[in-house]
N, C-alpha and C positions, 0 to 999 in steps of 0.2 A: 494809297498810304499804308505803311507797313502795322501789321498786328503787334509786331515785337517791340518792345521798349527796354530801355535801360534806365535805372534810376541812380542819380548821382547825388550823393549827400556830401555837403561841403561844410567845415567849420565856420560859424558866424553866419549861416544861410539858415533860416528856420526851415523852409520847406524844400523839399527833395526836387530835383531838376529831372524831369522826365525827358529823354531823348530818344527819337525812333531809330530803329534798327531796319535797314533795308538789306535785301538779299538779291544779289545778282543773278544772272542765268548761270554763270561760273564763278569761281573765286570766293574769296571770304566775304562774310556780312561786313556792312558799312554803318557805321553809327553817325547819324547826322547831329553835329554839333552846332548847328546853326543858331539853336535857342540859347546858348550860353552868353551871347553877347547882351541880351536882354538883361542878364543879371551881372552884368560888369565883368564877364570873365571871356579869356580867350585861350585857344590851345596854344601850344609850343611845340612845335616839330620842324626843327631846322632840315632842310632837304626834302621837306614832305614825303619823308619815309613812309609815314605811317597815315597819308593824308589822300584821298580820292578827290581831285580837284574838279571833276565833272562826271556827268554819265555819258557812256559811250558804247557804242554797238560795233566798233571798227576792229579793234585788236585785244586780244586777250594774251597774258603772258603767265605761265607757272615757272618760275625760274627752278623751283626745288625738282621738278619733274623733267625740266627741259622742253616745254611746250610752248609754241607760239601759233597762235590761231588768226588768221584774218577772215572776219565775217563768218567765224566758224569753221573756216576751212585750214586744215594742217599746213604749215610752211612748205613741208616736205611734199605733200600732194601738189601744190601750186608750181613749186620748183620743178617737178618733173613733168606735169601735164599741163602746165599754162605758160604765157610768157608775160613779161613785164607790163604792156598795155592792156591785156585782160586782167592783171592784177590792179592796175590802176582803175580800170572800169570797176572793179568788184568793190574796192575800196570807197570810190565816190558813190555807186548806186546800191551795194548791199547784196547783189548776185552777180555770178559770172554771165559774160553777155551770150546770147546765141551768136551764131554766125552772122547773120544780118546784122545784129547789134555791133558786134565786134568790127565787121567791115565799115560800119558808119563811123564808129568811134574813131578809129584808125583813120579813116579819111579825114574827119575833123582835125586830128592831130596834125596830118601832113599840112593840111592848109594853113597852120599856123607856125611852120617851123621857122619861116623867115623872120628877121627883125628889121625894125625900120632903119633905113640907109643912113640916117644921121647917127645912128647909134655906133656905126663903123667908126665915125670921127670922134665920137666920145672917148673912145680908147686913147686917143692920142694924148689925152690929158693926163694918163698915168705914165710913170718911169716904167721902162722894160724890166728892170728887176723887182717891180713890185710883186707881193705875194699874191697867188691867183685869189685867194679868199678875199683880199682887200679889193681886188678888182670886181668880184661877183657881188661884193656888198654894193658898191657903188652902182654898177651898172643894173643890178635887179631892181634896187630901189628906184633908179632913173626911168624904170619901165612906166612908171605912174606918170611921167612928164609926157609920155608917147602914146599912151593908150587910155584916153580920157573917158572913153565908153563903157569901162567896167571897173570904176573906182568905187562904188557904192556897196560897202560891205554887207549891209543890210537888206540888198536887193539879190534874190535867190540866182535870177538871171545874169546878174553882173559877176555874182560869185563863180557861176558855171563857165562864163567866157574867162574870166581871170584864170580858173583851173586849166581850162584847155591852152591857154597862152603859156602859162608857166611850165605845164607839161612839155608841151612843144618846143618851146624855146629855150629851155634850161640846157640841153646839150648844144645847142648852137652857141650860147653865150660861153659855156664853160670851155668849148673847143676855142672860140675866138680869144678867152684869156690865155689859153695854152699857146697859141700861134702867136699872139702879141709877145709873149715872154721870149719866144725864139726868134722873132723878127721875120717870121714866114708870112705870105698873103693869108687872109681869111679865106676859107673855102665854103662856098653857099652850100644849103643843105640839098641833097639829092632825094627826092621824095617817092623815087623809085625803089629805094632801099628800105629794109626795116629800120625799127628804132635805134637798135643797137648798132646795125651796120653803118646808118646814117651818121651816127656819132663817131664811129671809127674812122669814117671818110673825112669828116669835118676835122677830126684830130690829127690825123696822119697823111691824109692826101696831099696832093699839090696840083696846082692849076695845069701844069705842063703835061700831065700823063693820067689815064684812067685810074681811079681807085682799085687796088687788088684786096678785097677784104677777106681775111679767112673765115670761112665758116664756123671753125672751132672757136676762134677768139670771139666772133660775134655772139655765139651761143652763150659762152663763159661770160661776155659782158652784159648780155640780156639778164642772165641769172644773177648777176652782181646787183643789176638795178632791182630786180623782183625782190631779192634777200633783204634788201635795204629800203623797201618801198614805206614801211612803216614800223614802228618800234614803241608802240602805245604812247604815253606821255612823257617822253624823255625832254631833254633839256630844251632842245630847239623846238619841239612841239609845243610844249608850254609856253615858251617866249612868243611863238606865232599866236598863239591864243591870248595871252596877256596883252601884246600889241594890239591885238584885234577887239579887245574888250574896250579899247577907247574909241573905237569906230575908224582907226587908220585904214588906208587902202590895202587891199591885198597884197599888192607888190611891197609896200613898204613892210607889212607884217613879215614876208617871207625874207626880205633882206635883214630883218631883224634876227630871225630864225638862223639865218647864214651866219650871222655874227656870233651866235650861241655855238652854232656846229664848229666854228673856226677853233674852239678852245681845245687845249690837250686832252681834257678829261671827257671830250665828246668826240665829235668826227675827226679832230686833230690826231686822234689815236691811229686813224688810218694814215695819215702822214708820218707817224711815229715807225709804223710798219716799212714803209718804203725806206726810211732812214736807216732802219736796222738792217734790211736787206743790202743797202749799199755799203754799210758797215762791213757785214759779213764777206760780201763781195764774190766769193766761191763756194760750190759745194764742199769742197774739199775742207773748208773751215767749219762745218757744221758742227762737228764733235766738239770742238774749241770752244764755240759760244754756247752750246748746251751746257758744257762742264762750268763755264762762267754764269750762267742763270742759275745753277744750282749752288753756286758759292755765295754764302751769305755775306761775305766780306766783299763782294764784288758788286758794284752799282748796277752793272749791266742787266736789262731785263728782257725777256723775249716779249714781243708784242705780237697782236693780232690772233691770239687764240681763244677767242670768245668774248662775249660780253660777261661781265661780271654778275649780271642778274641772274644767270643760269649757272647753277651750283653743280651740276653733273656734267651737262654737255650743251653746247649752243646748237639748237636745231636748224639753225640755218647753215650750219656745216653739213649737217647731216643730210640736209635738203639738196645742196650742192653736190654733194658726192653722188647723191642718187640719181642726179639728172647728167652726170657726164657720160 
């Protein structure tokens, strides 16, 4: 318990209310308002702008200083010296893996890259022009119908198996969603490839010829995965936690998170970047669109220049530049 306390005096209530104050390892102190309900009071904080919903040791963000830490490691350091699966291990277990631990972890992920064969036929229930996020919501939620041995969210072993399956199968399902929209055949995973190489293989390869994966693109893809591995209590993470609080299985909770990620104010902003790049079309038009972005009377906006939580710069951009 904290030794620091706040005293709240409220008109109409005789006795002041004492509220404990907790200090985290990093960041501002937190006022525990749990005692307010006993006095018939609630806090009002739309969007949880000033509310910490849980205690966490995973990620720390200081938007004013442009700091993003995963388990205490700066994102720039991870982007320069680690890869995505090492970062997954770090987020799951709290420390970067040794060489032996990494080899075991990567081997476990490789063993789970395949999906149940009936999931292939599951895709036929969707229209070819369906939005990929609509497909992902449905297919990820459907994993609970195929993997019955890891549905108990209160069981640590079940949660671990579900985590392995989600890390391993998500690129497979994402690539299948893309291939389905193009009418091309699905590509089986190739576990001789790295995580990022395998994703590119499943996305853009075809069964008629060997995949030719650019090492530069594979490295860039791995860094993109790493830089987006976690971002504190954002909308999708909070949605997964809220769904999980009901005891729902991990696959259903992640499907709920994907639905939140779909929104234009969250992960959908990435889609807006692609649409903007298509609209610009050619490097010769960059100056024209920059001028439009500066024009207050023009509705055009530049997308993809950092998260709004960062007031000076987004450290994930810094980390990526440092890794090139």
